[in-house]
C-alpha positions as CSV (number, residue, x, y, z in Angstrom):
1,M,106.2,114.5,104.5
2,I,104.7,116.2,102.0
3,Q,102.0,117.7,104.1
4,F,104.4,118.4,106.1
5,I,105.9,120.8,103.3
6,L,102.7,121.8,102.2
7,E,102.1,123.7,106.0
8,C,105.2,125.2,106.9
9,M,104.9,126.9,103.3
10,A,101.7,128.3,104.1
11,F,102.4,129.2,107.1
12,Q,105.6,130.6,106.1
13,L,103.1,133.4,103.4
14,L,100.4,133.9,106.1
15,F,103.9,135.0,108.1
16,L,105.3,137.0,105.0
17,I,101.7,139.1,104.7
18,V,101.5,140.0,107.5
19,Y,105.0,141.6,107.2
20,D,104.8,142.8,103.5
21,L,101.3,144.8,105.2
22,F,101.8,145.9,108.6
23,L,105.3,145.7,109.5
24,K,107.2,146.6,106.6
25,R,107.2,149.6,106.8
26,E,107.8,150.9,110.4
27,T,111.1,151.6,111.3
28,F,111.6,148.8,113.8
29,F,114.0,146.6,112.1
30,Q,115.3,144.8,115.3
31,W,111.9,144.1,115.7
32,N,110.9,143.0,112.8
33,R,114.5,141.4,112.4
34,A,113.1,138.9,115.2
35,Y,109.8,138.7,113.7
36,L,111.2,137.2,111.0
37,M,113.4,134.9,112.3
38,G,110.8,133.8,114.8
39,T,108.1,133.6,112.4
40,F,110.3,130.9,110.1
41,V,111.5,129.0,113.7
42,L,108.0,129.2,114.1
43,S,106.5,127.9,110.7
44,L,109.0,124.7,110.8
45,L,107.5,124.2,114.5
46,L,103.6,124.8,114.8
47,P,102.6,121.2,112.2
48,W,105.2,119.1,114.8
49,I,102.1,121.0,118.1
50,K,99.1,119.8,119.2
51,I,97.7,121.8,122.2
52,E,95.3,119.3,123.6
53,A,93.1,122.6,124.6
54,L,92.3,123.7,121.1
55,R,92.0,119.6,119.8
56,T,88.6,119.4,117.8
57,S,87.6,116.2,116.0
58,V,87.0,116.7,112.2
59,S,84.6,113.8,110.3
60,P,86.7,113.0,107.5
61,K,84.6,111.8,104.1
62,Y,84.6,108.0,104.8
63,F,84.7,105.0,102.1
64,L,83.6,101.8,102.5
65,Y,84.0,98.7,99.9
66,P,81.9,95.9,99.7
67,E,82.4,93.4,101.7
68,Y,82.7,91.1,98.6
69,L,85.2,92.4,96.7
70,W,87.7,92.6,99.7
71,G,88.1,88.3,98.9
72,T,88.0,89.0,95.0
73,D,91.3,89.3,94.2
74,M,91.9,91.1,90.9
75,S,95.8,90.7,90.0
76,E,98.0,88.0,90.7
77,G,99.3,89.9,93.4
78,A,103.4,91.0,94.3
79,V,105.3,89.1,96.7
80,V,108.6,91.2,97.9
81,S,111.0,91.0,100.4
82,P,114.5,92.5,101.2
83,E,116.5,90.1,99.3
84,N,115.3,91.6,95.8
85,L,115.6,95.2,96.6
86,H,117.9,97.2,95.4
87,S,120.1,99.1,97.6
88,L,119.6,102.1,96.4
89,N,116.1,102.6,94.9
90,L,114.9,106.0,94.8
91,S,111.3,107.5,92.6
92,A,112.0,109.8,90.5
93,T,111.0,112.1,93.0
94,E,113.3,111.8,95.5
95,I,115.8,111.9,92.6
96,I,114.7,115.7,92.0
97,F,114.2,115.9,95.5
98,F,118.0,115.1,96.0
99,G,119.5,116.0,93.0
100,G,118.3,119.9,93.8
101,M,119.2,119.4,97.2
102,F,122.9,118.4,95.8
103,I,123.1,121.5,93.3
104,A,122.0,123.7,95.8
105,A,125.1,122.1,97.8
106,V,127.6,123.2,95.2
107,L,126.6,126.3,94.6
108,F,126.9,127.2,98.8
109,V,130.6,125.7,98.3
110,Y,131.3,127.9,95.5
111,K,130.3,130.8,97.1
112,L,132.9,129.9,99.9
113,Y,135.1,129.3,97.4
114,Q,134.8,132.3,96.2
115,I,135.4,134.5,99.4
116,N,138.4,132.1,100.3
117,R,139.9,132.9,96.7
118,L,139.1,137.0,97.8
119,K,140.5,136.6,100.3
120,A,143.6,134.6,99.9
121,Q,144.0,137.3,97.3
122,G,143.8,140.2,98.9
123,E,146.0,142.6,101.4
124,I,144.8,141.5,105.7
125,H,144.6,144.1,108.1
126,Y,144.1,142.5,111.8
127,F,142.4,145.0,114.6
128,Q,141.0,144.0,117.2
129,K,137.4,144.2,116.3
130,F,138.0,143.0,112.6
131,T,140.2,141.9,109.9
132,R,140.4,144.1,106.5
133,V,140.6,142.2,103.2
134,V,142.1,144.7,100.6
135,V,141.5,143.2,97.4
136,R,143.1,144.7,94.1
137,N,141.1,146.6,91.5
138,S,137.9,147.0,92.3
139,A,135.6,148.5,94.6
140,M,133.5,145.9,96.6
141,A,132.6,145.9,100.0
142,F,130.9,143.1,102.3
143,S,131.5,141.8,105.6
144,F,131.6,138.3,106.2
145,F,131.6,137.2,110.1
146,R,134.3,139.3,111.3
147,S,136.1,140.4,107.7
148,I,135.9,143.7,105.3
149,F,136.6,142.6,102.4
150,L,137.5,146.3,100.8
151,G,137.8,147.2,97.1
152,D,141.8,149.2,96.8
153,Q,139.2,152.2,95.3
154,V,136.6,152.4,97.6
155,L,140.4,153.4,100.6
156,E,141.0,155.8,98.2
157,N,138.2,158.1,99.6
158,D,136.9,158.6,102.8
159,H,136.1,154.6,104.2
160,Q,135.0,155.1,107.7
161,S,131.1,155.4,107.0
162,I,131.9,151.5,105.5
163,I,133.6,150.5,108.2
164,Q,131.6,151.4,110.9
165,H,128.9,149.9,108.9
166,E,130.0,146.9,108.4
167,L,131.1,146.8,112.4
168,V,127.4,146.8,113.3
169,H,127.0,144.1,110.7
170,I,130.1,142.0,112.9
171,E,128.9,143.8,116.1
172,Q,125.4,141.5,115.4
173,R,126.1,138.6,114.1
174,H,124.2,139.4,110.7
175,T,126.0,136.8,108.8
176,W,124.6,134.1,110.7
177,D,121.0,134.8,110.1
178,L,122.5,134.7,106.2
179,L,124.0,131.1,106.8
180,F,120.4,130.0,108.3
181,F,118.6,131.1,105.6
182,E,121.8,129.9,103.4
183,L,121.5,126.4,104.8
184,M,117.5,126.1,104.2
185,R,118.0,127.1,101.0
186,I,119.8,123.9,100.4
187,L,116.9,122.0,102.3
188,G,114.0,123.1,100.6
189,W,115.5,124.5,97.3
190,F,112.1,123.9,95.9
191,N,110.5,126.6,98.3
192,P,110.5,130.6,97.1
193,L,109.4,131.7,100.1
194,V,112.6,131.0,101.9
195,Y,114.7,133.1,98.6
196,I,111.8,135.5,99.5
197,Y,112.6,135.5,103.7
198,Q,116.1,136.0,102.7
199,N,115.9,138.5,100.7
200,R,113.8,140.7,103.5
201,V,116.2,140.0,106.7
202,S,119.2,140.6,103.7
203,E,117.0,144.6,103.8
204,L,116.8,144.5,107.3
205,H,119.9,144.2,108.4
206,E,121.2,147.4,106.4
207,F,119.0,149.2,107.2
208,I,120.1,148.0,111.7
209,A,123.7,149.2,110.0
210,D,122.5,152.5,108.2
211,A,120.8,153.8,111.3
212,K,123.7,153.2,113.4
213,V,125.7,155.1,111.5
214,A,123.8,157.5,110.8
215,K,123.8,159.1,114.5
216,T,127.7,159.4,114.0
217,H,128.4,160.9,110.5
218,K,126.1,163.2,108.9
219,A,123.3,161.4,107.1
220,E,123.3,164.2,103.9
221,Q,126.6,163.2,103.7
222,Y,126.2,158.7,103.9
223,Q,123.3,159.6,101.6
224,L,125.4,160.4,98.8
225,L,127.7,158.0,99.7
226,L,124.7,155.4,99.2
227,S,124.1,157.2,96.3
228,Q,127.2,156.3,94.3
229,V,128.1,153.2,92.0
230,F,130.0,150.1,92.9
231,Q,131.0,147.5,92.4
232,T,129.4,144.2,93.9
233,Q,129.3,140.5,94.8
234,H,126.6,138.1,94.0
235,I,126.5,136.4,97.3
236,S,123.5,136.2,98.7
237,F,124.7,135.2,102.2
238,I,127.5,138.3,102.7
239,N,126.0,141.6,103.5
240,Q,126.7,143.7,101.0
241,F,127.5,147.3,101.1
242,F,127.0,148.7,97.7
243,K,124.4,146.4,97.1
244,S,122.5,149.1,93.7
245,S,118.8,147.2,94.1
246,L,119.0,148.3,98.1
247,V,120.1,152.0,97.7
248,K,117.3,153.6,97.2
249,K,115.2,151.8,99.6
250,R,118.2,152.5,102.6
251,I,118.2,156.4,100.6
252,V,114.4,156.4,101.7
253,M,114.3,155.1,104.7
254,L,117.4,157.0,106.2
255,Q,115.3,160.1,105.1
256,K,111.8,158.6,106.9
257,S,110.7,159.6,110.2
258,K,110.9,157.4,113.0
259,S,107.9,155.2,113.7
260,K,105.8,156.3,116.6
261,K,106.1,153.6,119.7
262,V,102.3,152.7,119.5
263,W,102.5,151.6,116.1
264,Q,104.9,148.2,118.0
265,L,101.4,147.1,119.1
266,K,101.3,145.9,114.7
267,Y,102.9,142.6,116.4
268,L,100.3,142.1,118.4
269,S,98.4,140.8,114.9
270,I,100.8,137.7,114.9
271,I,99.1,136.1,118.0
272,P,95.5,135.2,116.9
273,L,97.1,134.5,113.8
274,I,99.8,132.5,116.1
275,L,96.1,130.5,117.2
276,G,94.5,130.3,114.9
277,I,97.3,127.6,113.5
278,L,97.6,126.0,116.5
279,V,94.3,125.5,116.1
280,Y,94.1,124.1,112.6
281,T,96.9,121.8,113.3
282,S,95.4,120.6,116.4
283,C,92.7,119.1,114.7
284,E,92.6,115.7,114.3
285,E,90.2,113.3,112.0
286,D,87.0,111.7,114.5
287,S,89.3,107.6,115.2
288,S,85.4,106.1,115.2
289,I,85.1,106.5,112.2
290,A,89.1,106.7,110.7
291,D,89.3,103.6,111.8
292,K,85.7,102.4,111.3
293,E,87.0,99.1,108.8
294,N,89.8,98.3,111.0
295,V,87.2,98.0,114.4
296,K,84.7,96.6,112.3
297,L,87.8,93.7,111.6
298,K,88.8,93.9,115.1
299,S,85.2,93.6,117.3
300,S,83.3,91.2,114.2
301,I,86.7,89.0,113.5
302,D,86.3,88.5,110.1
303,V,89.2,88.0,107.8
304,P,89.2,87.6,104.3
305,F,90.1,84.1,103.1
306,A,92.7,85.3,100.2
307,S,94.5,86.7,104.0
308,I,94.2,84.4,106.8
309,E,96.7,82.5,108.3
310,V,95.0,79.2,108.0
311,V,92.2,78.7,105.8
312,P,88.6,77.3,106.4
313,V,88.9,72.7,105.5
314,F,87.1,71.7,103.3
315,P,85.7,67.8,104.2
316,G,88.0,66.0,101.7
317,C,90.9,68.8,102.2
318,E,92.2,67.6,105.8
319,G,95.4,65.7,104.5
320,S,96.4,68.3,101.4
321,V,99.2,70.2,100.9
322,N,97.2,72.8,99.8
323,P,94.6,73.5,102.3
324,R,93.8,76.9,100.6
325,D,93.9,75.5,96.2
326,C,92.3,72.4,97.9
327,F,89.2,74.2,99.1
328,N,89.1,76.4,95.7
329,K,88.6,72.6,93.7
330,K,86.0,71.3,95.8
331,I,83.5,74.3,96.0
332,Q,84.0,74.4,92.1
333,K,83.2,70.7,92.7
334,H,79.8,71.1,94.7
335,I,78.9,74.3,92.1
336,S,79.5,71.8,89.4
337,K,77.1,68.7,91.1
338,N,74.2,70.9,92.6
339,F,73.8,73.7,90.0
340,R,70.4,73.6,88.2
341,Y,69.4,76.4,85.6
342,P,66.7,77.0,86.3
343,E,63.2,76.6,83.7
344,E,61.6,80.1,84.1
345,A,65.3,81.8,83.7
346,Q,65.5,79.6,80.3
347,E,62.6,80.2,79.1
348,K,62.9,84.0,79.4
349,G,66.5,83.8,78.4
350,I,67.9,84.7,81.2
351,Q,71.7,84.4,81.6
352,G,74.7,86.2,83.3
353,R,77.1,86.2,86.3
354,V,77.0,86.0,89.9
355,N,78.6,87.2,92.1
356,V,77.8,85.3,95.4
357,M,79.7,86.1,99.2
358,F,79.5,84.3,101.7
359,T,81.1,84.1,105.4
360,I,82.8,80.4,106.9
361,Q,81.5,80.8,110.6
362,E,83.3,80.2,113.6
363,D,81.9,76.8,114.0
364,G,82.6,76.0,110.6
365,S,78.8,76.5,109.3
366,I,77.6,78.9,106.4
367,G,76.4,81.5,106.5
368,N,75.6,85.8,105.9
369,V,74.8,84.5,102.5
370,R,74.7,87.5,99.4
371,M,74.6,87.6,95.9
372,R,74.8,90.8,93.4
373,G,73.0,89.1,89.4
374,P,70.6,90.3,86.6
375,D,68.0,88.6,88.0
376,K,66.3,87.2,91.0
377,V,65.9,83.7,89.7
378,L,70.1,83.7,89.5
379,E,70.3,84.6,92.7
380,D,67.6,81.8,94.1
381,E,68.7,79.2,93.1
382,V,72.6,80.2,93.8
383,A,71.3,81.0,97.3
384,R,70.3,77.0,96.9
385,I,73.6,75.9,95.7
386,I,75.3,77.3,99.3
387,S,72.8,76.5,101.1
388,L,73.6,72.7,100.1
389,L,76.9,73.6,101.8
390,P,78.5,70.8,104.1
391,Q,80.2,71.3,107.9
392,M,83.7,72.3,107.5
393,T,86.5,73.2,109.7
394,A,86.9,76.9,110.9
395,G,89.1,79.0,109.6
396,Q,92.1,80.9,112.2
397,E,93.7,84.0,112.1
398,N,96.7,84.3,115.3
399,G,95.8,80.9,116.7
400,K,91.9,82.1,116.9
401,K,88.7,81.0,115.3
402,V,87.3,83.5,112.6
403,R,84.3,84.3,110.5
404,V,86.6,83.9,107.2
405,P,84.4,85.6,103.8
406,F,84.6,84.4,100.6
407,S,83.5,85.3,97.5
408,I,83.1,83.4,93.8
409,P,81.3,84.2,90.4
410,I,78.8,82.0,89.1
411,T,78.3,82.5,85.8
412,F,75.0,81.5,83.9
413,K,75.6,80.5,79.8
414,L,72.4,79.9,77.9
415,E,73.7,77.0,74.8
416,G,73.9,78.8,72.0
417,S,74.6,82.2,72.9
418,E,77.2,84.3,71.7
419,E,79.9,85.6,74.6
420,N,79.6,89.1,73.9
421,A,75.4,89.4,74.4
422,V,76.3,88.1,77.7
423,Q,78.6,90.2,78.9
424,P,76.5,93.3,79.1
425,Q,74.4,91.6,82.1
426,T,77.3,90.1,84.3
427,F,77.0,92.7,86.6
428,K,73.9,94.6,87.8
429,Y,74.7,98.5,87.4
430,D,73.1,100.4,90.4
431,G,73.9,103.4,89.5
432,S,76.8,104.5,92.4
433,G,79.7,105.2,89.8
434,Y,81.5,102.0,90.3
435,V,82.5,99.0,88.7
436,P,84.5,96.6,90.3
437,F,87.7,96.2,87.5
438,A,86.5,92.6,86.8
439,V,83.2,93.4,84.9
440,V,83.8,97.1,83.6
441,D,83.6,97.0,79.8
442,E,87.2,99.0,79.2
443,V,89.2,99.4,82.3
444,P,91.5,102.1,83.4
445,V,94.7,103.1,81.5
446,F,97.6,102.4,83.4
447,P,100.6,104.9,81.1
448,G,102.1,102.5,79.0
449,C,99.4,100.7,77.9
450,E,97.6,103.2,75.3
451,E,97.6,101.5,72.7
452,A,98.0,97.9,74.1
453,T,96.0,94.5,72.8
454,D,95.2,93.2,75.8
455,P,93.9,96.4,78.4
456,R,93.7,94.7,81.2
457,T,96.5,91.9,81.4
458,C,98.8,95.3,80.1
459,F,97.2,97.3,83.4
460,N,98.4,94.1,85.6
461,E,101.2,93.8,84.5
462,K,101.9,97.8,85.0
463,I,101.3,97.9,88.2
464,Q,103.1,94.6,88.9
465,R,106.1,96.1,87.1
466,H,105.0,99.6,89.9
467,I,105.1,98.1,92.9
468,G,108.3,96.3,92.3
469,K,110.7,98.9,91.6
470,N,108.9,101.6,94.5
471,F,108.8,98.8,97.0
472,R,110.9,99.2,100.5
473,Y,110.4,96.1,102.5
474,P,110.2,98.2,106.4
475,E,113.2,98.4,108.6
476,E,111.3,98.0,111.4
477,A,109.2,95.1,110.6
478,Q,112.5,93.5,109.3
479,E,113.9,93.8,113.0
480,K,110.4,92.4,114.7
481,G,110.1,89.6,112.4
482,I,106.7,90.8,110.9
483,Q,106.0,89.5,107.5
484,G,102.3,88.9,106.0
485,R,99.9,89.5,103.3
486,V,98.0,93.0,102.7
487,N,95.2,93.3,100.7
488,V,95.1,96.5,99.1
489,M,91.5,98.1,97.4
490,F,91.8,101.6,95.5
491,T,90.2,103.1,92.9
492,I,90.7,104.9,89.9
493,Q,88.0,107.7,89.6
494,E,86.5,109.0,87.0
495,D,89.3,111.4,85.6
496,G,91.7,109.0,86.9
497,S,93.6,110.0,89.5
498,I,93.5,107.6,92.6
499,G,91.5,107.2,95.7
500,N,89.9,105.7,98.6
501,V,92.7,103.6,100.0
502,R,92.2,100.7,102.3
503,M,94.3,98.2,103.3
504,R,93.9,94.8,105.8
505,G,97.1,93.7,106.7
506,P,99.3,91.6,109.3
507,D,101.0,94.9,110.6
508,K,100.3,99.2,110.4
509,L,104.2,98.4,109.4
510,L,103.2,97.0,105.7
511,E,100.0,98.6,105.9
512,D,101.6,101.7,106.0
513,E,104.4,100.6,103.3
514,A,101.8,98.9,101.0
515,A,99.7,103.0,101.5
516,R,102.8,104.5,100.3
517,I,103.2,102.1,97.1
518,I,99.6,103.2,95.8
519,S,100.7,106.8,96.6
520,L,103.2,106.9,94.1
521,L,100.5,105.6,91.2
522,P,101.0,108.1,88.5
523,Q,97.7,110.0,86.4
524,M,95.8,107.1,84.1
525,A,92.7,107.1,81.6
526,G,89.6,106.2,83.3
527,G,87.3,103.8,82.9
528,T,84.2,103.1,81.0
529,Y,80.6,101.2,81.9
530,Q,77.8,101.2,78.9
531,G,80.3,103.8,77.7
532,K,79.8,106.5,80.3
533,P,83.1,106.6,82.7
534,V,82.7,105.1,86.5
535,S,85.3,105.4,89.4
536,V,86.7,101.4,89.2
537,P,88.0,99.6,92.4
538,F,90.7,97.5,92.0
539,S,92.3,95.1,94.7
540,I,96.1,93.5,94.3
541,P,97.5,91.5,97.5
542,I,100.8,92.5,98.4
543,T,103.1,89.7,100.3
544,F,105.9,90.9,102.6
545,K,108.3,87.6,103.1
546,L,111.6,87.6,104.9
547,Q,113.9,85.2,103.2
């Protein structure tokens, strides 16, 4: 929605620039009216128009997270269900948006009330083409639909030219133009270009009426009438005869020579502009690149341990009530049983944490073992431990056997070493600028955690609260009975902004909702590692559960 709004505003700005530079000073008033009304409507439609002949593929900047990060939950995650939600749960942005619409609507109703009150208090006379409303002790003059409002002070003077002027507004239905923009002001109260459009159209209405009346009334007398100062009503959707800010412009336009027809060719300048916009709106990201991660997931049939439906079964866990928990405990026991601290590492004082990832294949065997650690000696020992894992029963997703990546950290710690001395070596920084949340020296600071004793715990708590506050279970997903766990990965950039959002879940509906929640995260203070700002990948599972 935000992209749609920004595109509409950008297109409106371009159309207005063309109008002010090339068309505004011409006397083709009806053409200009059609231009302004048409381009505003076009600006609302163009973002949705995609022409196949103009369609081009744009390769987006793509970021791929290392696979081992997907298997590592950096937070306990959030379990949410429709029953946990309030009937009305609006974000601050939505409250401001709908609040602005409400205020704009109230102002519109108040303007209508002002007109009705004037009509109720005035002296009404019915004519074939219009209804005249005489307002006591007033010098106003304006029209609204088929009603012409005139102050009794105006009636004392020669007012026939004013009546003729307002009749032009009535005959050409100018009120409808202004009411259209009034509606747009309610829906897009935050868009200043709507007000500019309405102002430009209101000017044109006066120019159109002036030009037509000047054909039957002497221009000099009409200009003299315009130069007088009268009382006005400040209502944005009525055609005011005496609007002081417009009087000078109207006199200038009356004195201006009629534009040559050849200058109507200026309107052709809109064609390349519209074509350029259509090329832009028809562009799409190269799906073969943008969906790279999903394609990889589906084609290789890899499902992370954290989100798989049926986890691989470690020997001894066949009858377990909680196979996932049993698997983790068996892995821990296997590592402890087979662990040997390499003598060379002990002699050299090498210690730290090795992050290891391996895959339980479709036949239950172990493969694709990868490590990251402070030294190759420790990595070799981890590889030996993993090579001793027994044959397992493969995991399943949607009733089919799949490969399951699994990651686990193994810490090597020498006796008598202080924890603070070990910490810098627990992660081997490769200079890429990305340091996982679990090992970064100073975690990103979530707003509200600035003075927290434990910023890491505070960060997790704030994330949980943010998800709970902004979560909405998609109605379509509820109707279709779609539930499950979405693993979300995003990066807190060096400047504290959120980027590189990726999801893996059972359905796109759930993934889209997870993406919407993450998009609402606030600006944070970036994390640091070894005294330098770094980007920090963070993962969290969001579980959608129907009661």
